[in-house]
N, C-alpha and C positions, 0 to 999 in steps of 0.2 A: 366157766371157766371166764378169765378177766382178759379182755384184749385192750387193743389201743384205742378203743371209743371209751373205754370206761376210763383210760387214765384221762382223755382229753376233756370228759367230763367232770372228770376229779380235779383236774388243772383250771377249768372254767369256774369250778366252785370255789376254788381255794383263790383265784383273782378276784371272786367278788366278797370275797372277807371270812371266809368258810376255813375248816381245818384243812391245813397242809398235810398231815398224815396218810391221809389216803392216797393222794398224788404221789408220795414219796415211797409208799409201800410198793404201789404199782411201778412206778418207776425201775424199782431194783427188781420185781418180779418178770417185769417185760423185757428187762434189758434194754432199756431207753439211752440211747446215746445221744440221738440230735433232736431237736425242735427248730421245724421249719414255722417262723411266725409270719401270720397272713391276716390280712385285712377282715375277710369274711369267709363264707361257706362257697360261693362261687370260684373263689379261688381253690378253695381245697380241692374243689371239684374237679378242676382244670390240672392241678397239679395230679390228683390220683389218678385221673385219666390218661395222663401219659406216662406214667410210670407203669400204667399196666401194659400200654401199648408196647412198651419197652421190656415186658416182661420182669418187671422190678416187682419185689413185693415189701413195700418200706416197713411194714409192721414187722415181717420176720428179721427186717436190717436194722430194728432197734429205731426207727425215724419215724416222730409224732406230729402231722403237719396239723396245727393248732390254729383254729379261727378267733379272732379277738373279739370279733365288734367294732372294730374301727381302730385306724393308726393311732390315735390317740390314748389307748390302752397298751401300746409296745414298751413304754417303760416298765409298768406293772408286770408285765409277763416275762419279758427278760430279768428283771428282779428276782421272780420265783423259778424261771428255770435256768436261769445262768449261774455264775460260782459261789454268788452269795449261798445259794437255797441247793438245787438240784444238780447242779453244776452241769449240766446238760451242753453242748456245743449248740451256738444260737445261729440259723439264718434264717433269713427275711426276703420276702418279696412284695416290694411297694410301688406309689405310685411318685412319679417327680416330684410332686409338690409337697409329699409328704416324708420325702427322705429327711429331712433334718431329724425327725421326731425319732425313727431308726438307728440315725445316727449316732444320736445323743444318748438312746438306751444302750447301743452296743458300746460307747465309747465307756458309760458308766461300767459294764458289765467287764470291759476290759480293765478298767480300773481295779475292779475287784479282782480280777484274778491274777493283778501284778502284786497283789498286797499278799497272794498264796506265794509260801517257799517253794511250790512247786515248778513254777513259771513264772516268765520274767515279761517286763512290760509289753517287751516287742514282738511278743507271742500273739499270734491272731486268735481270738475266741470265737468269731463268727464271720459271715460277710452278708451283705445285702445286694440282691437285685432287683433294678429299677427299671419300672416300665414308664414310659413318656406320658401318659395319661393314666390307662390302668392296663388290667388284662385284656378284658374285653375289648377294647382299642386297639391293642396289639393284634389280636387274633383276628378282628374282622380286618384291619391292613393286609394282614400277612392272606388273606383268603380273598380279599375283594368281597366287595358291597354284592353283587351279582351272586357268587356262591353263597351267602351267606343269607341272602333273600328266597334261595333256591331250598336252605335248610330249615328257613321259616314255613316256607309252604309246604314243605314235605311233612313238617309238625302239626299242623293243622290249624298255624298261626295265619292263615294268610288274610284272612277277614279280619282279626283284630289290628294286622301291620295295616290293611287300608285303611281302617278307621283311623288308625293313628297317623297314617299322612295326610289326612284331611283337617286335621287338627290345625288352626291359623298359625300358631306358634312354629308348625313343622314347615312350612311354607318357606321355599327359597337355601333350605339348610344343607349343606352336602348329605348324600346318600349314607356315608359313613357316620356321621354326627345321628341321623335318624335311628339309625340300627341301635348305635350305644345308646342312646337313650330309651330306644322302644324296650331292647332286656329289661331294663329296670323300671317298668312301668306296673309289672305284675309281682306280686309278691313269689320267688321261688321261681320265677322265669332264667334270671340271671345264673341261678344255680345248675338248672337243666340244660341251659346253652353255654355253661363255661365245661361241662363235658362233651355236649354236642361238637363244641366249633373244634376242641382239640382232636374228636373222634375224626373229623373231616380233615384235617392237616394232611398233607401229601408230605412225600419223602423231601425233607431239607427244607419242609415250610415253618416249622417249629419256630417261632418268636425268641429273639435272642437271651431276653431275661428269663423265660421258662426252661428253655434249653439248657442254659447255662447254669441255673439252679439246681436241676434233677442230676446234672453233670457232677455237680459239687456235693452232692449226699452220696 
């Protein structure tokens, strides 16, 4: 049976130059109504973890969380998933220094929507939620460096963390910056900690961009 992962894979293949038919067929079959445009899989892990904590089943709600492989791809994904092709509602989460790419992509999607007789130019087609640096930084700031270090130790990454701290480039850097950099030093680590850090959040601790994103869906 087809699921949202199959749709996500079909969209990725389409964005890479493959056929759009499989994605279009699956969108109808699965009742997809919203696409959440994210930079990469660590953001996907965080969004999905928060949805699970709140008892949300995004797949059943017709929401597909899409990792694009970088902010520079947002124009292509917005074109395929927005009003010119699949006509899904577009929502995005991005870093502050990449917001201009998202703005431009959603503005183009809105312009395309305005050309259709069913909606006017003033009607919103999507929304962007912005992190100051990135989502990992938001989560580390919210939890505090000491709590994140506890999680690192609980995950048996303590030795790797201590080795990392002894690197000359890390001397004198704020602990939050060191942790943020550490999460990106090994393939798959950001994805794993994207979920772990969200699971460790206490009541009322969810960073505003992530909280507002999920609330909007």
